[in-house]
N, C-alpha and C positions, 0 to 999 in steps of 0.2 A: 530716462529717456536714453536711447542709443544714439551716439553721434553719427551723422550721415558719412563721415570718412571710414568709419569702420564697415559699412555697407558698402560703400563705393570701392573698397580695397578687394572684396569679394567679387572675383570676375565672373562667378556662376550666376549673378543677378543681373536682370535687363528690367529696363524701363518698360512698362506696358500700357500706363495709361497717364497722362498729365493734364490736370484741371486747374485753371486759374480761377478764383472765386472772384465774383464781380465786386466793385465798390459798394454796392448796396445789399451784400449778402449779410443776413440775418444770422445769428449764432446757430449752428446745426451740428448735430453729431457727424463725424467723419463717415460712419458708415451709412448712415441715411443720405448724406450728401452725394456719395459715390453710386448710390442706387439710382439717382437721377441721371447718372451720366454713361453708366455702363450696361449695355443691353445682355440679357440673358444672366445676370448676375445676381446671385441670391445674397441676402444680409448675412447668412452663417458664413459662406465663402469670404466675404469682405472682412467680416469678424476674425476670421481664421488668419487672413493675411495680416491683420492687424497684432494679434498674438504672436506671429512670428517675426514680427518687426519690418514688415515688407510694405507698410504704409508710411509715407514720409509726407511732412508738412514743412514747407520751407527747410528742406533738406534735414530734418530731424525726426526720427521714428516715434509715432504717436500710436496711443490706444484707440479702440473703437469708439469711446466716449469722448474724444477730444472734439471740442467745438470749432468748427471752421468759421473764420472772420474773413471780413473783407481783405480781397488782394492775397491771400493765402495761395500758395502754390502747392497743390495736392498731388503726389505721385504714387503709384503702385509699381513696386519693382518685385519682378518673381524670378524663380530659379530656372526659368527656360525663357528662350528668345521668344520676342513677339512672333505671331503667326507668319507675318511677311517674310522674315527671314528662315522660316521652316518650311518653305513650301515643297511640299512632297507630291510628286506627279500621282496621279490614280487614274486607274481605268474606269471610268464613269460614262454612264450613258448621256451623251450629249446630242439633242436634235440639231443638226447642223443642216440649214437649210440652202447655203450658197457657201462657196470656198473657192478662192483662186490664190495666186502667190503673195498679194497685198492684205487680204482681210478674210474673215469669216463672219457669216451672220448666222446667230443662234437663236432658236425659240426656247426659250428658258421654260421649264416647267414650274409651277408654283411649289413651294417648300424647299428650293435650291437657293442657297445662300452664293452671292455672285463671288465674293472674295473672302479669305479667312480673316477672322476677328474674335472677340472676346466670345467664348462657348461654342464657336464654329470653326476648329482649327483643321478640319478635314471635309472631304464630302462636298466642296464648294465647285462652283463653275471654274474658277482658276486652277484648282488641282486637276480637273479634267482637261482643262486646255493644254496644260504644260506637259502631261501625258501624250497628248494629241500631236503638239507642236514643241519642238525645241527652240530656245533662245527667243523666246516672245519679248518683244520690246516693253520695259516698263515705263508707266506713265510717272508723273510728278510725286504720285503718292508710292512709287516703287511696286505697283500692282500690274503683273505682266499682262499686256494686250488689251487692258480696259479702256475704253474711251468714254464710256458713260456707264450707268448701272440702273437696275430696278431693284425695287425691294425683295426680299427673300419670298413674301407669300404674293407678289405680284408676277404674274405669267407674262410671257411674250417675247418680243424681238430685240436683240442686240447685236450691234455690231464690235468685233474684235479685230484689232489692227495686228498683222503678223510682220511687220516692218517698222523700223525708225520712221521712215518716209510716211507710211500709212498713218501711222501714229500722231505725228505731227499735222499731217493734212487734214485728217478726220477731226481730231481735237479742236483745230481752228475752226472748222464747219460749226462744230456745237457752240464753240465761244460766240460765233458770229451769228447764231441764230439761223443758220442756213440749211439745216436739216428739216425733215417732215416727220412729225410724231403724232400719231393718232392714237388714242386710248379708248377702250370701251370701259364704262363704270356703271354699276348698278347702284343708286343713291336711295336714301329713304325720302319719302314725301313725294309731292306732285310739283313738278316745275312747270309753271304756267307759260312761261316765254318758250317760244320754238327754238330760239338760240339766244346766245348772250355772251359776255365777257366777265370774268372775275379778276380783278386786279388789286393788288394790295401786298405790300413786302411781307416776305416770308422769313423768319427766323427762329431760332431755338426758342420754344417756350421757356418763360420765367420762372413757370410754375412746376412745369414737368419735364425736364431735360430730355426726355425720351420722345417727346412729341415737338412738332413744329406749329408756331401759332402765326396769325396774320396780324400786321401792324398796319393798319390803314392808314396811319397819319405819316408812315415812311421813316419814323425815327429810330427803327432799328430794322435789321435784317436786310434783305436783298430784294429789288424789284422782282416781281413776279406776275405774269399774265396767262390766263388759260381761257380759251375760246371754247364754247360748248354748243353743242346741237342735239336737241331730243330726239330720240329714235322711238321709244315707246314709252306711254304711260300706262301702268299695270296698278291701278288703284291706290296702293300705299307705297309704291316705288316707281321709280323713273330710270329707263336705261337712256344713257347719254354717250355721245362721243365727244371726246375731249381733244383739242389741239393745243400742245404747248407751244408757247411763245418763247418762253425760258423753261429752264429745266433745274429747278430748285429741289431740294430733298423734300420727300413727301408732298410735293407742291399740289396733286390733285386732291389728295386725301384732305389737305389742310385748307385749302380753299373751299371745298365743298362743305366742310364743317363750318367753316366762316360764314356760309350763307344758309346755315341750318339744313343742309342736306348731306349728312354724313353718309360715306361709304358703307352699303350693306356688309354687315358682319366685319367691321373693321374694328376689332377688338380694341387697338391703341386709342383709337379717336370716339370711342363709345359707340360704335354703330352694331355692336352684339348685343344689345338692348332693344327690347321691342318698342321703337320710337314712333310709330303710328298706329292708327286702328284703335279697338276696344282693349280692355283687359280681360275680356271672356276667354274662358279655357280654350275652346276650340280654335280660336284666333291665334291665340298666343302658341299653342301646341303647333299649328301649321308653319308659323314663324321658325320655331325650334327645329321643325323637319327641314326646313329651307337651310337653317345654319348646318345641319348635320350633312346635306348634300354639298354645300359649299361651305367647308371649314376654314375660310379665309376670307380677307376683303375681296371684294367684287371687283376687281381691276385687272386689266389685261392689255398689254402693249401690243396693240393690234397690227399698226402700220409703221414702216420705218424707211424713210427716203434720204439719200445723201449722194453726193457727187463723189463718183470712184477716184480715189487719188492719183491713179495711174492714166486710166483711158479718158478721165474728166466727163465720164458719162454720167447722168443721173439715174441712180438706181432706186427702185421703189419695191419693196417686199410686203406681203401681206399674209397674216396668218388667221386660222379658223379662231373661232371663239371656243376655249377649251370645254370639255365636257361637263366640268363640275358647273360652271356658270350657265352653260346650256340648260343642264338639268334644273338649276335654280329658276331661270327664266321660264321654263315650261311650267313649274309649278305655279308661278305668278300668274302665267297666262291662264291656266285652268282655273285659279281662283277668281280671276278678274271675269273670266267669261260665265263661271257658274255661280257665283256667289251674288246674294241681292244687297251685301254689303249693310246690313243691318244686324250683325250678329254682335 
């Protein structure tokens, strides 16, 4: 094994990821262990990093077959800086729906990553924003302008701060739950209630670190509340409006999976399986055609409201449901109207 001092003396290596194994961690190969933490990473790439001596456990370089144990500190160091320190301005198309001296409201398209991270070092919303505006203020994670974020494959509205004052003021509103956020989601199954509330702590899954789980006993994770209202019932799926009281990572996706109503075509949470209906070929083909029309989770950040940091006026923005979700809904509406549901 190569001692960490040899690595630390090489100033061309930078820490990219640091993961501390839980006290209950069972022995697991380090390459498999890291697969659960790093999005878009392949096992072969992780193994190559180990071959190059770039995976450290407790400051010692290890091979890919090293078994991670409780409380191990696992780090990946690579020959280029983390993306946050390599922010490059890019002339990218950004749908700006409002802008003034303090802030920008953006309607983000599905497929665009909000900020650079592993596997997405360019083409992100932040890359486009720093091309549009110089000297965006950084948040606590050193991400310019970002007050909040939405997932790569979720579309919809985001507010971006252009000044330190706006960053502080808007961030406090999100922390104090004084913003308004409404999402539209298409979920599997029929929700019988016209409205309701899903409540349960949300934290990183103990089995799959790329997922979030609900911990109803509150022994893990953070308090999370999602209010919902049914908009349409379309045989085997339901269109709902979700109002966030809290803003946890993957909150809507995790909460609806928890109640057995996974988001339609949400691959990470199992919504890309044919979860309802029959196994007959025609129905399965219909669902797969819907997946082709909507090749992502059916989630859109439709409405965003907040108090302007300077004028103190409450501002509310609304966005149209994007074309891919609309097309999928039309397919389900046609199916619901024309099918005898006995196939």
